[in-house]
C-alpha positions in Angstrom: 0.0 0.0 0.0 1.4 3.4 -1.0 2.5 5.7 1.8 1.4 9.3 2.2 4.3 11.5 3.2 4.8 15.2 3.9 8.4 16.5 3.7 9.8 19.9 4.6 13.3 21.5 4.3 14.4 24.4 6.5 13.3 27.7 5.2 16.0 29.8 3.5 16.2 33.3 4.9 15.0 36.0 2.5 18.1 38.2 3.1 20.5 36.7 0.6 21.2 34.2 -2.1 21.3 30.4 -2.1 24.9 29.0 -2.0 26.4 25.6 -2.4 26.4 25.1 1.4 22.6 25.6 1.5 22.2 23.1 -1.3 23.4 20.2 0.8 20.0 20.2 2.5 17.8 20.8 -0.4 19.5 18.2 -2.6 19.4 15.7 0.2 15.7 16.3 0.7 14.9 16.4 -3.0 16.6 13.0 -3.5 14.6 11.4 -0.7 11.3 12.9 -2.0 12.1 11.7 -5.6 13.0 8.3 -4.2 9.6 7.9 -2.6 7.8 9.2 -5.7 9.8 6.7 -7.8 8.6 4.0 -5.4 5.0 5.0 -6.1 4.4 6.7 -2.7 2.5 10.0 -2.5 5.2 12.4 -1.2 4.5 16.2 -0.9 7.5 18.5 -0.5 6.8 21.9 1.1 9.1 24.9 1.7 9.0 28.7 1.9 11.1 31.7 2.3 11.7 32.8 5.9 10.9 36.5 5.5 10.5 38.1 8.9 12.9 39.6 11.4 15.3 42.5 11.9 17.9 41.6 9.2 15.4 41.7 6.4 14.1 45.1 7.7 17.6 46.5 7.9 18.7 45.3 4.5 15.5 46.7 2.9 16.2 50.0 4.7 19.8 50.1 3.4 18.5 49.6 -0.1 15.9 52.2 0.2 13.0 49.8 -0.4 10.2 48.3 1.6 10.7 44.8 3.2 7.9 43.5 1.0 9.8 44.5 -2.1 13.0 42.8 -0.9 11.4 39.5 0.0 9.5 39.5 -3.4 12.7 39.9 -5.3 14.6 37.3 -3.2 11.7 34.9 -3.6 12.1 34.9 -7.4 15.9 34.5 -7.1 15.5 31.5 -4.7 13.0 29.8 -7.0 15.4 30.3 -10.0 18.3 28.8 -8.0 16.2 25.8 -6.8 14.9 25.1 -10.3 18.4 25.3 -11.7 19.4 22.5 -9.3 16.3 20.4 -10.1 14.9 20.8 -6.6 11.2 20.0 -7.2 8.9 21.4 -4.5 5.2 20.7 -4.6 4.8 24.2 -3.1 7.4 26.9 -2.4 5.7 29.7 -0.5 6.5 32.6 1.9 6.1 33.0 5.7 4.8 36.6 4.9 1.4 35.1 4.0 -2.2 35.1 5.2 -2.0 31.4 5.9 1.0 31.9 8.2 -0.6 34.8 10.0 -3.7 32.8 10.6 -1.9 29.7 11.9 0.6 31.8 14.0 -2.3 33.6 15.8 -4.2 30.3 16.1 -1.3 28.6 17.9 -0.5 31.7 20.0 -4.1 31.9 21.2 -4.2 28.2 22.0 -1.0 28.5 24.0 -2.4 31.4 25.9 -5.6 29.6 26.6 -3.6 26.6 27.9 -1.8 28.9 30.3 1.5 28.3 28.5 2.3 32.0 27.8 3.3 34.5 30.4 4.3 38.1 30.4 7.5 39.2 32.0 9.6 42.3 32.1 13.0 41.9 30.5 16.1 44.0 30.3 17.3 44.2 26.7 20.0 45.9 24.7 18.9 49.0 22.8 20.9 51.0 20.2 20.2 54.7 20.6 21.9 55.4 17.2 19.8 52.8 15.3 16.8 53.5 17.5 15.9 49.9 17.9 16.2 46.9 20.3 19.0 44.6 19.3 18.0 41.0 18.7 20.4 38.2 19.3 22.3 38.4 16.0 22.5 42.2 16.0 24.7 42.5 19.1 28.3 41.4 19.3 30.8 41.2 22.1 33.0 38.9 24.2 31.5 35.6 25.4 30.7 35.7 29.1 31.8 32.1 29.5 35.1 31.7 27.7 36.0 35.3 26.9 36.1 34.7 23.1 35.7 38.0 21.2 33.2 38.9 18.5 30.4 36.5 19.5 26.7 36.9 18.9 24.2 37.7 21.6 22.8 34.2 21.9 25.7 31.7 21.6 29.4 31.3 21.4 31.1 29.7 18.4 34.2 29.0 20.4 32.9 27.2 23.5 29.4 26.2 22.3 27.8 27.9 25.3 24.5 29.9 25.2 23.8 33.2 26.9 21.5 36.2 26.9 22.5 39.3 24.9 22.7 41.3 28.1 25.4 38.9 29.4 27.9 39.8 26.7 31.1 41.6 27.8 31.8 44.9 26.0 28.7 44.6 23.8 28.3 46.7 20.6 25.6 47.1 18.0 26.5 44.8 15.1 25.3 47.4 12.6 26.9 50.6 13.8 29.3 49.5 16.6 27.7 51.8 19.2 27.7 50.3 22.7 24.0 49.7 23.5 22.1 50.9 26.6 19.8 48.7 28.6 16.0 49.2 28.7 13.1 47.4 30.3 10.3 46.0 28.2 7.4 43.6 28.8 7.7 40.4 26.7 5.7 37.2 26.1 7.3 33.9 27.1 6.3 30.4 26.2 6.7 28.0 29.2 8.8 25.4 27.4 9.8 23.6 30.6 6.1 22.6 31.1 6.5 20.2 28.2 9.8 18.6 29.1 8.3 15.2 29.7 6.2 15.2 26.5 9.3 16.2 24.6 11.3 13.4 26.2 8.6 10.9 25.2 8.5 12.3 21.7 12.3 11.9 21.3 12.4 8.4 22.9 9.7 7.4 20.4 12.0 8.0 17.4 11.5 11.7 16.7 15.3 12.4 16.5 18.2 10.4 15.0 20.3 8.4 17.4 23.3 10.6 16.7 21.4 13.7 18.0 19.9 12.2 21.2 23.0 12.8 23.3 22.9 16.6 22.5 19.2 16.7 23.3 19.8 14.9 26.6 22.4 17.5 27.4 19.8 20.3 26.9 17.3 18.4 29.2 20.0 18.1 31.9 20.8 21.7 31.7 17.1 22.5 32.1 14.6 24.0 29.6 14.0 27.7 30.0 11.0 29.8 29.1 11.3 31.1 25.6 10.9 34.7 24.6 8.5 34.7 21.7 8.0 38.5 21.2 10.0 41.4 19.9 9.6 45.1 20.2 9.1 47.3 17.1 10.3 48.4 14.7 10.2 44.8 13.5 9.2 43.2 10.2 6.7 40.5 11.2 3.2 39.7 12.4 1.8 41.9 15.3 0.8 40.0 18.4 -3.0 40.0 18.7 -4.0 42.9 20.9 -0.6 44.7 20.8 0.4 47.8 18.8 4.2 47.6 18.9 5.0 44.0 19.7 5.5 41.3 17.2 6.0 37.5 17.0 9.6 36.6 17.2 10.6 35.2 13.8 11.4 31.8 15.3 7.8 31.5 16.3 6.2 32.0 12.9 9.1 30.6 10.7 8.5 26.8 11.4 4.8 27.4 11.3 5.6 28.4 7.7 5.9 24.7 6.9 2.3 24.4 7.8 1.3 27.5 6.0 2.9 26.3 2.8 1.1 23.0 3.1 -2.2 24.8 3.8 -1.8 27.0 0.8 -1.2 23.9 -1.3 -4.2 22.1 0.1 -6.5 25.1 -0.4 -5.4 25.3 -4.0 -5.7 21.6 -4.7 -8.8 20.5 -2.9 -7.1 18.7 0.0 -8.1 18.8 3.7 -5.2 20.5 5.5 -6.3 19.2 8.9 -6.2 15.7 7.6 -2.9 16.2 5.9 -1.1 17.7 8.9 -3.0 16.6 12.0 -4.7 13.3 11.5 -1.8 10.9 11.3 -2.9 9.7 7.9 0.3 11.4 6.5 3.8 10.8 7.8 5.6 14.2 8.3 9.4 14.7 8.2 11.5 17.8 8.7 15.0 18.1 7.1 17.2 20.6 8.9 20.8 21.5 9.6 22.3 20.8 13.0 22.6 24.5 13.8 18.8 24.8 14.2 18.1 21.6 15.9 17.3 23.3 19.2 14.3 25.1 17.7 13.0 22.0 15.8 13.7 19.4 18.5 12.3 21.5 21.4 10.4 24.8 20.7 8.4 23.9 17.6 7.2 20.4 18.7 6.4 21.8 22.2 4.3 24.6 20.7 2.4 22.1 18.5 1.8 19.8 21.5 0.5 22.7 23.6 -1.7 23.8 20.8 -3.2 20.3 20.3 -1.5 19.8 16.9 0.7 16.9 15.7 4.5 17.3 15.7 6.5 15.7 12.8 7.2 12.0 12.9 10.9 12.6 12.7 13.7 15.1 12.3 16.5 14.4 9.8 19.5 16.4 10.8 22.6 17.0 8.6 26.0 18.6 9.1 27.7 21.5 7.3 29.7 21.8 4.1 33.4 22.5 4.0 35.4 23.0 0.8 38.9 21.5 0.6 38.7 20.9 4.3 37.9 24.5 5.3 35.0 26.7 5.8 33.7 28.3 2.6 35.7 31.4 1.9 35.0 34.4 -0.2 38.6 35.3 -0.4 39.5 31.8 -1.7 36.5 31.8 -4.1 34.9 28.8 -2.5 31.9 30.6 -1.2 30.0 29.8 -4.4 26.5 31.0 -5.1 24.1 28.7 -6.8 23.6 31.2 -9.6 27.3 31.4 -10.2 27.8 27.6 -10.2 25.0 27.2 -12.8 26.9 29.5 -15.2 29.8 27.1 -15.3 28.8 23.5 -14.4 26.0 21.0 -14.7 23.8 20.9 -11.5 23.8 17.1 -11.6 27.5 17.0 -11.0 26.9 18.5 -7.6 23.8 16.3 -6.9 25.9 13.2 -7.6 28.9 14.3 -5.6 26.8 15.3 -2.5 24.9 12.0 -2.7 28.2 10.2 -2.6 29.0 12.0 0.6 25.7 11.8 2.5 25.2 8.9 4.9 22.3 10.0 7.1 24.4 11.3 10.0 25.1 14.8 11.3 28.8 14.8 10.3 30.0 17.7 8.1 30.8 16.8 4.5 33.7 18.1 2.5 33.8 19.1 -1.1 37.3 18.5 -2.4 37.6 20.2 -5.7 40.0 17.6 -7.1 37.9 14.7 -5.8 34.8 16.4 -7.2 36.2 16.6 -10.7 37.7 13.0 -10.6 34.6 11.4 -9.1 32.2 12.9 -11.7 34.4 12.1 -14.6 35.2 8.6 -13.4 31.6 7.6 -12.4 29.1 9.6 -14.3 31.1 9.6 -17.5 33.5 6.7 -17.4 31.2 4.1 -15.8 27.5 5.0 -16.3 27.2 7.1 -19.5 29.9 4.9 -21.1 27.6 1.8 -21.0 25.0 3.6 -23.0 27.5 5.3 -25.4 29.2 2.0 -26.3 25.9 0.1 -26.9 23.3 2.6 -28.3 25.2 3.8 -31.4 26.2 0.3 -32.4 22.6 -0.9 -32.1 21.4 2.0 -34.3 24.1 1.7 -36.9 24.3 -2.1 -37.3 21.1 -3.6 -35.9 18.3 -1.3 -36.9 18.0 0.0 -33.3 16.2 -3.2 -32.4 16.8 -5.1 -29.1 16.6 -8.9 -29.1 16.4 -11.3 -26.2 18.8 -12.2 -23.4 21.1 -15.2 -23.6 22.2 -17.0 -20.4 25.1 -14.8 -19.7 22.9 -11.7 -20.2 20.3 -13.1 -17.8 23.0 -13.8 -15.2 24.3 -10.1 -15.4 20.7 -8.7 -15.1 20.0 -11.0 -12.2 23.0 -9.7 -10.3 21.9 -6.1 -10.9 18.3 -6.6 -9.9 19.3 -8.5 -6.8 20.6 -5.2 -5.4 17.2 -3.5 -5.6 16.1 -4.0 -1.9 19.5 -3.0 -0.6 19.4 0.2 -2.6 15.8 1.0 -1.5 16.7 0.5 2.2 19.7 2.8 1.8 17.6 5.5 0.2 15.0 5.2 3.0 17.7 5.6 5.6 19.4 8.5 3.8 22.5 6.5 3.2 22.9 7.9 -0.3 26.6 7.3 -0.2 26.0 3.5 -0.1 23.6 3.8 -3.0 26.3 5.6 -5.1 28.9 3.0 -4.1 26.6 0.1 -5.0 25.6 1.5 -8.3 29.2 2.3 -9.3 30.2 -1.3 -8.4 27.3 -2.6 -10.5 28.3 -0.3 -13.4 31.9 -1.8 -13.2 30.4 -5.2 -13.4 28.4 -4.3 -16.5 31.4 -2.7 -18.2 33.4 -5.9 -17.5 30.6 -7.8 -19.2 31.0 -5.6 -22.3 34.8 -6.2 -22.3 34.3 -9.9 -22.0 31.8 -10.2 -24.9 33.5 -7.6 -27.2 30.5 -6.6 -29.3 32.7 -4.5 -31.5 34.3 -7.7 -32.6 31.3 -10.0 -32.9 29.3 -7.4 -34.9 31.6 -8.3 -37.8 30.8 -12.0 -37.6 27.5 -12.7 -35.7 24.9 -10.0 -35.6 22.4 -11.9 -33.4 25.0 -12.7 -30.8 25.9 -9.0 -30.8 22.2 -8.0 -30.5 21.9 -10.3 -27.5 25.0 -8.8 -25.8 23.8 -5.3 -26.4 20.3 -6.1 -25.2 21.8 -7.1 -21.9 23.9 -3.9 -21.8 20.8 -1.7 -22.5 18.9 -3.5 -19.8 21.8 -2.8 -17.4 21.6 0.9 -18.4 17.9 0.9 -17.6 18.3 -0.7 -14.2 21.2 1.5 -13.1 19.3 4.6 -14.3 16.3 3.6 -12.1 18.6 3.2 -9.2 20.1 6.7 -9.7 17.0 8.5 -10.9 16.3 10.2 -7.5 19.9 11.6 -7.7 20.1 12.3 -11.4 16.6 13.1 -12.7 17.8 15.0 -15.7 20.1 12.2 -16.7 17.3 9.7 -16.2 15.0 11.7 -18.5 17.6 11.6 -21.3 18.0 7.8 -20.8 14.2 7.3 -20.9 14.1 9.2 -24.2 17.0 7.2 -25.6 15.4 3.9 -24.6 12.0 5.0 -25.9 10.2 4.1 -22.6 7.8 5.7 -20.3 9.0 7.3 -17.0 10.9 4.7 -15.0 10.0 3.6 -11.5 11.5 1.1 -9.0 8.6 -1.2 -9.9 10.2 -1.5 -13.4 13.5 -2.9 -12.2 12.7 -6.6 -12.8 10.8 -6.0 -16.1 13.0 -6.8 -19.2 13.3 -4.6 -22.2 13.3 -7.1 -25.1 12.3 -7.0 -28.8 12.1 -3.3 -28.5 13.1 -0.4 -30.7 15.3 2.3 -29.1 15.8 5.9 -30.3 19.0 7.5 -31.6 21.6 7.9 -28.9 22.5 11.4 -27.8 25.3 12.3 -25.3 24.1 11.9 -21.7 26.8 13.9 -19.9 30.0 15.8 -20.5 33.2 15.5 -18.7 34.0 18.3 -16.2 36.5 20.7 -17.7 38.7 21.6 -14.8 39.3 25.0 -16.4 35.6 25.8 -15.9 35.9 25.0 -12.2 39.0 27.3 -12.0 37.1 30.1 -13.8 34.2 29.8 -11.4 36.5 30.0 -8.4 38.2 33.1 -9.8 34.9 34.8 -10.5 33.9 34.3 -6.9 37.2 35.9 -5.8 36.3 38.9 -7.9 32.8 39.0 -6.6 34.2 39.2 -3.1 35.7 42.5 -4.0 39.1 44.0 -3.3 40.8 43.7 -0.1 39.5 46.0 2.6 41.8 48.7 4.1 40.9 47.7 7.6 39.5 44.7 9.6 36.1 43.4 8.8 34.9 44.0 12.3 35.6 47.2 14.3 38.6 47.1 16.7 37.5 46.7 20.3 37.5 49.7 22.7 41.0 50.8 23.7 42.6 49.8 27.0 45.5 51.3 28.9 48.9 50.0 29.9 47.6 49.9 33.4 44.8 47.5 32.3 47.4 45.3 30.7 49.7 45.4 33.7 47.0 43.6 35.7 47.4 40.4 33.7 49.4 37.7 35.5 50.8 35.2 33.0 52.4 32.0 34.3 54.1 28.9 32.9 51.8 25.8 33.4 52.2 22.1 32.6 49.3 20.2 31.2 49.1 17.1 33.3 45.9 15.8 31.8 43.8 16.6 28.8 40.4 15.0 28.0 37.4 15.5 25.7 34.3 17.2 27.1 31.1 15.2 26.6 28.5 17.1 24.6 31.0 19.9 23.5 32.8 19.1 20.3 34.9 22.3 20.5 36.2 22.0 24.1 39.0 20.1 25.8 39.3 19.9 29.6 42.9 20.7 30.6 44.3 20.0 34.1 47.2 22.3 34.7 50.1 22.3 37.2 50.9 25.9 38.0 53.9 25.6 40.4 52.1 23.1 42.7 48.6 24.6 42.2 46.2 22.6 40.2 43.8 24.5 37.9 41.2 23.3 35.4 40.7 25.1 32.1 38.0 24.5 29.4 39.7 25.4 26.2 38.1 25.7 22.7 40.9 23.8 20.9 39.3 20.4 20.3 39.2 20.8 16.6 42.9 21.6 16.4 44.4 19.2 19.0 43.7 15.7 20.3 44.0 15.1 24.1 46.8 12.7 23.7 48.9 15.4 21.9 48.8 17.7 24.9 49.8 15.9 28.1 53.2 17.2 29.3 53.1 20.4 27.2 54.3 23.6 28.8 51.9 26.5 28.0 51.3 30.1 29.0 48.5 30.5 31.4 46.4 33.6 32.1 46.4 33.0 35.9 44.4 35.8 37.4 41.4 35.7 35.0 38.2 35.5 37.0 36.9 31.9 36.9 33.7 31.5 34.8 31.0 28.9 35.4 30.2 27.2 32.1 27.7 24.6 31.2 30.4 22.0 31.3 32.1 23.1 34.5 34.2 25.8 36.0 37.0 27.2 33.8 39.8 28.7 36.0 41.6 31.0 33.6 42.8 30.6 30.0 45.7 29.3 28.1 47.2 31.5 25.3 46.6 30.5 21.7 46.1 32.3 18.4 44.3 31.7 15.2 40.9 32.2 13.6 39.2 29.3 15.3 38.3 25.7 14.5 41.4 23.9 13.1 43.2 27.2 12.8 44.3 27.4 16.5 47.9 27.3 17.7 48.8 27.1 21.4 51.7 29.2 22.7 54.1 26.6 24.1 57.4 27.1 25.9 60.7 25.3 26.5 60.0 21.9 28.2 62.6 22.8 30.7 60.7 25.8 32.1 59.3 25.6 35.6 55.5 25.5 36.2 54.4 28.6 38.1 57.2 30.7 36.6 56.0 34.2 35.7 56.0 35.3 32.1 56.8 38.9 31.4 
């Protein structure tokens, strides 16, 4: 019996273009949706632009236009990018819609009626120059936990800790660099902690992948806090019912945008939205990045539960994209917009390469440019398209484009290919696309060995019917492998369907044989990647990044005096023990010997150093830094290191003969 499935991807923000990092998620989701459709299931794919919030308002103001004009333009750009990469939504909508306003107010009113919304005075940062309250991402400063500079108002990239904007040290407006003042304002809060047990039950019932459960457990142990769901004006969003200058926080109405897109589709296609979303007749799945797991694993399902609505059946969480082992970089030309990529390269190259990297986990994936070129040219051209190109023209030229029947060796080949069907289906279902690609590439190798063994270019001169039988097996192999890869390469599959003169292929067609059948004239299925095109694309992105700036990208911190600097007490310390910190992938716990005193430091160096590299190292220790209570323990000072973060961190070490506790001047 066919399944009924609803699928969503995270909503791209209407403040900028789609780039190849974003495309990891949309390609992953599109492959899974196409897989289910190719299996005969009803699978509806919904998404929308995330349009509300301060960044959209500020960008529109800077361009001298209204926010509505900005989001309308970006919407068209996003749709063009997605179409270019063959991302096939059933409905791509906007959170700035009547359906989203209706559903947001409905859910808010139900939360209020359930006693799950409270009002509370809050102290918040306010920029007197910009004349606005500063949301989390529009205030920068030093982390109150680890002291890392240039962190946002809600979380720290260095230590992974979370905090309130008012806790930042030396805060400044991210727009104009003016230090903010503090103001009192009354806000609405959702009582998230009231739903902790329901959320635990949901997660234990399979709502989240096993690889994410440890992180969710960490949040539960820390304790769920009431969630501020309102923002003061000026703010681009929906007004809270009964208020004049308070708006729903964008993270309240953004995930409701999934439902709004589905409702818009249902209203336009004669479907019952309540049945689709809330009856259990349809399975519902969210695809998201690991950076927004907190909202989708806790806030959104808790709101739905409180409002008497059905949460999704499962979250599928993925990691980030790196290029050549590093973050995407404008200066290196690896921060590639979707639009720019499409000017130079076939979108199916990227679909195939990403599929070969995706295994259903939350690990980051890396796009190595050399590997990208080699993988596509080796697999797509050398293995898959090669089967069709070495059989189709020979059939047309010498055998009137007519297939015959399979002999015993051909039946044996096709039997081995069809035997992989269930394994491939299972891997698609579990998002293990990398296993699908490996399996299909191995089967293509087997089919190419069959061609080499039977040498149709030789037998065509002596035995046409033997040749026809050989090529019939090869064409059937092409058809089966195309079905297996159709969710990944829909454009390629469409060309093969035309070449084979068949209707649209489905997984149900794998076992059916194509015999005594006339094919069409063969046309090239895919070109090799020209490395020079890749180089041109990278160079254009370097140009698009603009010339080097004459100063740092972020303002220099407020000046200090020599007297301030003189207060710092630096000492030699010996690392006696180093260990990983459970639940914090950026932190290491270091036990230091400071001349007979033992100190514990939580250092954000885990991506640059392994614990077993550090024991016995002599380092420089900031000894009189006030200890800070972090989520993972008390950090009693800091060690000196430099770099931009992540893998680019270098500890300052000293001569192994130095004495622990010795002062550094």
